[in-house]
C-alpha positions as CSV (number, residue, x, y, z in Angstrom):
1,M,3.1,-2.8,-2.3
2,D,2.2,-3.9,-5.8
3,M,-0.7,-6.4,-5.8
4,T,0.9,-8.5,-8.5
5,L,4.0,-9.8,-6.8
6,P,6.2,-12.5,-8.4
7,R,5.6,-15.3,-5.9
8,M,2.3,-14.4,-4.2
9,H,-0.6,-11.9,-4.6
10,G,-0.4,-8.9,-2.4
11,L,-3.7,-9.9,-0.8
12,E,-2.0,-13.0,0.5
13,L,1.0,-11.1,1.8
14,L,-0.9,-8.3,3.6
15,P,-2.5,-10.5,6.3
16,E,1.0,-12.1,6.9
17,I,2.5,-8.6,7.4
18,R,-0.3,-7.8,9.9
19,K,0.3,-11.0,11.9
20,N,4.0,-10.3,12.3
21,P,4.6,-8.3,15.5
22,D,7.6,-6.5,14.0
23,L,5.6,-5.4,11.0
24,A,2.0,-5.2,12.2
25,H,2.0,-1.4,12.5
26,S,3.9,-0.7,9.3
27,P,2.0,1.4,6.8
28,V,1.3,-0.6,3.7
29,I,0.2,1.3,0.6
30,V,-1.2,-0.7,-2.3
31,L,-0.3,0.4,-5.8
32,S,-2.6,-1.1,-8.4
33,G,-3.8,-0.6,-12.0
34,S,-7.3,-1.7,-11.0
35,D,-10.0,0.7,-9.8
36,N,-12.4,-2.2,-9.3
37,P,-14.4,-1.5,-6.1
38,D,-14.0,-5.1,-5.0
39,A,-10.2,-4.9,-5.4
40,V,-10.1,-1.7,-3.3
41,R,-12.4,-3.2,-0.6
42,N,-10.3,-6.4,-0.5
43,A,-7.1,-4.4,-0.1
44,Y,-8.5,-2.4,2.9
45,H,-10.0,-5.5,4.5
46,S,-6.6,-7.2,4.2
47,G,-4.8,-4.5,6.0
48,A,-3.8,-1.8,3.5
49,C,-3.5,1.8,4.8
50,A,-4.1,3.3,1.4
51,Y,-5.0,2.2,-2.2
52,I,-3.3,4.2,-4.9
53,M,-4.0,3.8,-8.6
54,K,-0.9,3.6,-10.8
55,R,-0.6,6.4,-13.2
56,P,0.3,5.7,-16.9
57,E,2.7,8.6,-17.1
58,F,6.0,8.4,-15.2
59,A,5.9,12.1,-14.2
60,D,2.4,11.7,-12.8
61,M,3.3,8.6,-10.8
62,K,6.5,10.2,-9.6
63,D,4.4,13.1,-8.3
64,V,2.0,10.8,-6.5
65,L,4.8,8.8,-4.9
66,T,6.5,12.0,-3.8
67,R,3.3,13.1,-2.0
68,I,2.9,9.7,-0.4
69,F,6.5,9.7,0.9
70,D,6.1,13.3,2.1
71,F,3.1,12.3,4.1
72,W,4.2,9.0,5.5
73,L,7.8,9.9,6.2
74,G,7.4,13.6,6.9
75,A,4.0,14.7,8.3
76,N,2.8,11.4,9.8
77,V,3.9,10.2,13.2
78,L,4.5,6.4,13.2
79,L,3.9,4.2,16.2
80,Q,7.2,3.4,17.9
81,Q,7.8,-0.2,19.1
């Protein structure tokens, strides 16, 4: 999830996701351009599973996203409802 969403900030949406029984156990990965320790802390406290810094180069970002998908969709076992 990008923190800068069109209608609401990601930190407002994360707690709403966690309150929804159908989404509560869904992994939410924050993508942000900020490495501010307060921003990282706030994301985790709001329910993020991971905080990933956006990369300026497309190829670097693509590599990061590929590794994220490989883990969450390949190696990780998700909780079944």
